[in-house]
ZADREN-792392 format. One record per atom (N, C-alpha, C): x, y, z. Coordinates in steps of 0.02 Angstrom, whole numbers, plus 50000, padded with zeros to 5 digits. Layout:
BEGIN
XYZ ...
end
This chain:
BEGIN
489105017350010 488965012650063 488315009050044 488295002650054 487704998650038 487354996550102 486714998050105 486294995750160 485834990450131 486014984150139 485624978750108 484954977750142 484904979450205 484274978750241 483734983350212 483904989550198 483434994450170 483464994750094 483934990950064 484034991049991 484174998049966 484655001349998 484845008249980 485605008749977 485815013649939 486525015349937 486605022649956 487195024449980 487355031349996 488085032549979 488255038749963 488955040149945 489425038950004 490025036949988 490535036250039 490975042450039 491285043950094 491735049550099 492405047650067 492625051750020 493255050449986 493825052750032 494315048350041 494905049850082 495525048150041 496035052150047 496675050650016 497115046750064 497635043750039 498105040250083 498395045150135 498515051250113 498775056350160 498265057750215 497625058250197 497105059350247 497115053950300 497255047750279 497255042050324 497925040750356 498415045150342 499095044750368 499445038250347 499305035950286 499665030250259 500305032650227 500845029150238 501495030950212 501705025850160 502105028150112 502335023750058 502715017750087 503215018950127 503645013450152 503265009050202 502935012150249 502615008350303 501985004650281 501645007050230 501005004150211 501005001650139 501065006150091 500975004350021 501464998949997 502104999750015 502594994649994 502454987950027 502244988050089 502084981750123 501474978350092 500974982350075 500374979450043 500564976249976 500964979949938 501174977449872 501574971049880 502034970849927 502454964949937 502054958949962 501564960050005 501184954650035 500584952349995 500324956749952 499734954949912 499744958549845 500214956949801 500274960649738 499654960049694 499274954749699 498674954049658 498134959049676 498174962149734 497674967049755 497664973149710 498204974349674 498234980049628 497934978449560 497714972349551 497354970649490 497774967849434 498394969449430 498834966949378 499364962449409 499624957949369 500174953849394 500794958249400 501124957849456 501724961749468 502294957049486 502884958849465 503484955249484 503874959849530 503954957849593 504324961949640 505064960349632 505444965349614 506154964249602 506594966549660 506344971049700 506734973549757 506254975649811 506504975849872 506124978449928 506564983149968 506294988749987 506664993850024 506674991950098 507254992350128 507334991050200 507624997150233 507424998350294 507735003750332 508435001550351 508915005950342 509605004450360 509665004550436 510034999950465 510155000150537 510475006750557 510345008950618 510605015350640 511365015750636 511705010350650 512435010450649 512715010150578 512285008650529 512515007950460 512085012450416 512385017350387 512015021950343 512095019850270 512155013350258 512245010750190 511645011850146 511675009450085 511145010450037 510515006550057 509955009050033 509305005950047 509045002649982 508704997149990 508384993949933 507684996649926 507414996549866 506744999049854 506314993549824 505644993749839 505174989149808 504994991949740 505024987849690 504824989949623 504384984649593 503834986549563 503394981849529 503454982649454 503444977249419 503474977349346 502854974249318 
end
């Protein structure tokens, strides 16, 4: 953490995605689809996973980055 007023830094608390209750489908795939450059490398999104409607238990698509 940076305190620019006092010109000091302090360690930040490390948290995992699990600690923050982030889920692959609900969060990570959406972030990747909406802002692929945030991961630092150019990505080509070839598929996106969708939840199947309740009345249809058909196949699901997945997000994949290349």
